[in-house]
C-alpha positions as YAML, in Angstrom:
chain: A
units: angstrom
residues:
- id: 1
  name: MET
  ca: [0.00, 0.00, 0.00]
- id: 2
  name: ALA
  ca: [2.93, 2.33, -0.56]
- id: 3
  name: ASP
  ca: [1.26, 4.01, -3.54]
- id: 4
  name: GLU
  ca: [-1.88, 5.43, -1.93]
- id: 5
  name: THR
  ca: [-3.77, 8.69, -1.97]
- id: 6
  name: SER
  ca: [-7.04, 9.98, -0.61]
- id: 7
  name: ILE
  ca: [-10.07, 11.61, -2.19]
- id: 8
  name: LYS
  ca: [-12.45, 14.12, -0.68]
- id: 9
  name: VAL
  ca: [-16.19, 13.59, -0.91]
- id: 10
  name: SER
  ca: [-19.11, 14.96, 1.04]
- id: 11
  name: ALA
  ca: [-20.09, 13.24, 4.25]
- id: 12
  name: ALA
  ca: [-23.33, 12.12, 2.57]
- id: 13
  name: THR
  ca: [-21.40, 10.50, -0.28]
- id: 14
  name: ARG
  ca: [-19.02, 8.82, 2.17]
- id: 15
  name: ASP
  ca: [-21.98, 7.44, 4.11]
- id: 16
  name: ARG
  ca: [-23.61, 6.16, 0.92]
- id: 17
  name: LEU
  ca: [-20.38, 4.52, -0.20]
- id: 18
  name: ALA
  ca: [-20.06, 2.91, 3.21]
- id: 19
  name: ALA
  ca: [-23.60, 1.55, 2.99]
- id: 20
  name: LEU
  ca: [-23.04, 0.23, -0.54]
- id: 21
  name: ALA
  ca: [-19.76, -1.37, 0.45]
- id: 22
  name: SER
  ca: [-21.35, -2.97, 3.50]
- id: 23
  name: GLU
  ca: [-24.18, -4.41, 1.40]
- id: 24
  name: GLU
  ca: [-21.64, -5.93, -0.99]
- id: 25
  name: GLY
  ca: [-19.38, -7.20, 1.79]
- id: 26
  name: THR
  ca: [-16.47, -5.06, 0.67]
- id: 27
  name: THR
  ca: [-14.75, -1.81, 1.57]
- id: 28
  name: ILE
  ca: [-15.18, 1.71, 0.22]
- id: 29
  name: ARG
  ca: [-11.68, 1.44, -1.20]
- id: 30
  name: GLN
  ca: [-12.51, -1.73, -3.12]
- id: 31
  name: LEU
  ca: [-15.82, -0.27, -4.28]
- id: 32
  name: VAL
  ca: [-14.13, 2.85, -5.68]
- id: 33
  name: GLU
  ca: [-11.33, 0.80, -7.27]
- id: 34
  name: GLU
  ca: [-13.87, -1.48, -8.97]
- id: 35
  name: LEU
  ca: [-15.72, 1.57, -10.29]
- id: 36
  name: ALA
  ca: [-12.54, 3.12, -11.67]
- id: 37
  name: GLU
  ca: [-11.31, -0.13, -13.20]
- id: 38
  name: GLY
  ca: [-14.71, -1.08, -14.62]
- id: 39
  name: ARG
  ca: [-15.47, 2.18, -16.40]
- id: 40
  name: PRO
  ca: [-13.57, 2.81, -19.63]
- id: 41
  name: THR
  ca: [-11.99, 6.16, -20.43]
- id: 42
  name: GLN
  ca: [-12.89, 8.00, -23.64]
- id: 43
  name: ALA
  ca: [-9.59, 6.82, -25.14]
- id: 44
  name: GLU
  ca: [-10.47, 3.21, -24.27]
- id: 45
  name: TYR
  ca: [-13.93, 3.62, -25.83]
- id: 46
  name: ALA
  ca: [-12.30, 4.98, -29.00]
- id: 47
  name: GLN
  ca: [-9.89, 2.06, -29.08]
- id: 48
  name: ARG
  ca: [-12.77, -0.42, -28.67]
- id: 49
  name: ALA
  ca: [-14.68, 1.28, -31.47]
- id: 50
  name: GLU
  ca: [-11.67, 1.03, -33.78]
- id: 51
  name: LEU
  ca: [-11.27, -2.66, -32.93]
- id: 52
  name: ALA
  ca: [-14.97, -3.22, -33.63]
- id: 53
  name: ARG
  ca: [-14.68, -1.47, -37.00]
- id: 54
  name: ALA
  ca: [-11.67, -3.61, -37.88]
- id: 55
  name: GLU
  ca: [-13.54, -6.79, -36.90]
- id: 56
  name: LEU
  ca: [-16.57, -5.78, -38.97]
- id: 57
  name: ALA
  ca: [-14.32, -5.02, -41.92]
- id: 58
  name: SER
  ca: [-12.69, -8.44, -41.67]
- id: 59
  name: VAL
  ca: [-16.03, -10.25, -41.41]
- id: 60
  name: LEU
  ca: [-18.16, -8.14, -43.76]
- id: 61
  name: GLY
  ca: [-15.47, -6.85, -46.06]
- id: 62
  name: THR
  ca: [-16.51, -3.26, -45.34]
- id: 63
  name: VAL
  ca: [-17.00, -0.89, -42.43]
- id: 64
  name: PRO
  ca: [-20.38, 0.52, -41.43]
- id: 65
  name: SER
  ca: [-21.31, 3.98, -42.64]
- id: 66
  name: GLU
  ca: [-21.39, 6.90, -40.22]
- id: 67
  name: GLU
  ca: [-25.19, 6.74, -40.40]
- id: 68
  name: ALA
  ca: [-25.20, 3.04, -39.46]
- id: 69
  name: GLU
  ca: [-22.81, 3.71, -36.58]
- id: 70
  name: ALA
  ca: [-25.04, 6.55, -35.33]
- id: 71
  name: LYS
  ca: [-28.11, 4.28, -35.45]
- id: 72
  name: ALA
  ca: [-26.27, 1.53, -33.58]
- id: 73
  name: ARG
  ca: [-25.03, 4.01, -30.98]
- id: 74
  name: SER
  ca: [-28.57, 5.34, -30.50]
- id: 75
  name: LEU
  ca: [-29.94, 1.82, -30.09]
- id: 76
  name: LEU
  ca: [-27.29, 0.96, -27.51]
- id: 77
  name: GLN
  ca: [-28.04, 4.15, -25.57]
- id: 78
  name: ARG
  ca: [-31.76, 3.36, -25.53]
- id: 79
  name: LEU
  ca: [-31.07, -0.18, -24.39]
- id: 80
  name: GLY
  ca: [-28.77, 1.09, -21.66]
- id: 81
  name: ALA
  ca: [-31.45, 3.51, -20.52]
- id: 82
  name: GLY
  ca: [-34.02, 0.72, -20.37]
- id: 83
  name: GLN
  ca: [-36.08, 2.22, -23.18]
- id: 84
  name: ASP
  ca: [-38.02, 0.32, -25.82]
- id: 85
  name: PRO
  ca: [-35.49, -0.41, -28.61]
- id: 86
  name: ALA
  ca: [-38.26, 0.17, -31.18]
- id: 87
  name: ALA
  ca: [-38.79, 3.74, -29.97]
- id: 88
  name: ALA
  ca: [-37.14, 6.26, -32.23]
...
């Protein structure tokens, strides 16, 4: 634990983190580390998108158009928000 730091949050946030950690049988530290490790950065998202385009190109022989990518992105956002995928 030589490479440690601290973060400042409100008392309410600290209490919520403590409750969440307790419910999951873990610590606030582990909870925050899991959040940070489990959420990609914008650069990581861009890298994943490029890998996906390359995979599609190798399978389909072409890459999707910008319009197709926008539609796919919109669908994924609606699915992530729990909305009806058919809603436009």
